[in-house]
C-alpha positions, 0 to 999 in steps of 0.5 A: 259484740255482747255475749252471754254465758256458755250453756250446755245441755246434758247429752244423756237426758237433755237437761240444762242443769249442768255444772263444771266440776273440775279446774281448767288446768286439769280437765273439763269434766261437767256433770248433769245435776239431773241424771248424774252423767258426765262429759267433757266439751271440746272446741274446734275452729269453725272458721271466721273471726269476730272483733270487739267481743265483750264478755258477759256481765256478770262473768260466769261463776266457777261452776258454770259450764266452760270450754277451752278455745281450740286456738288459744286455750282461753276459757273465755268462750261464750255465746253470741245473740245468734248462738254462735260460739266465740272466744272473747280472748282471740275472737275466733268462732268455734264449734262445740263437741261433747266427748267422754260421755258417761251415763250417771 
């Protein structure tokens, strides 16, 4: 199953101009380029699993939005054609929650 890069919208202004501003071994702080808000995405298992998940081509850049898998902690979390969130490492389907929201 093909996937595409994770896409996040700012929880404050709705902009899709969001970038990842930290490193996975620290936190998952994201910043909105339009309003300056910061937030952190967190995943949780939704139930279900997909086999044969293929990472997107090209792979995400370091500043592209990312989140850690709730099951295996991999950052290989991508979107499917039907906008489901899936971990390419373990195949689990995920739900996304935006936490630590701070207006800019």
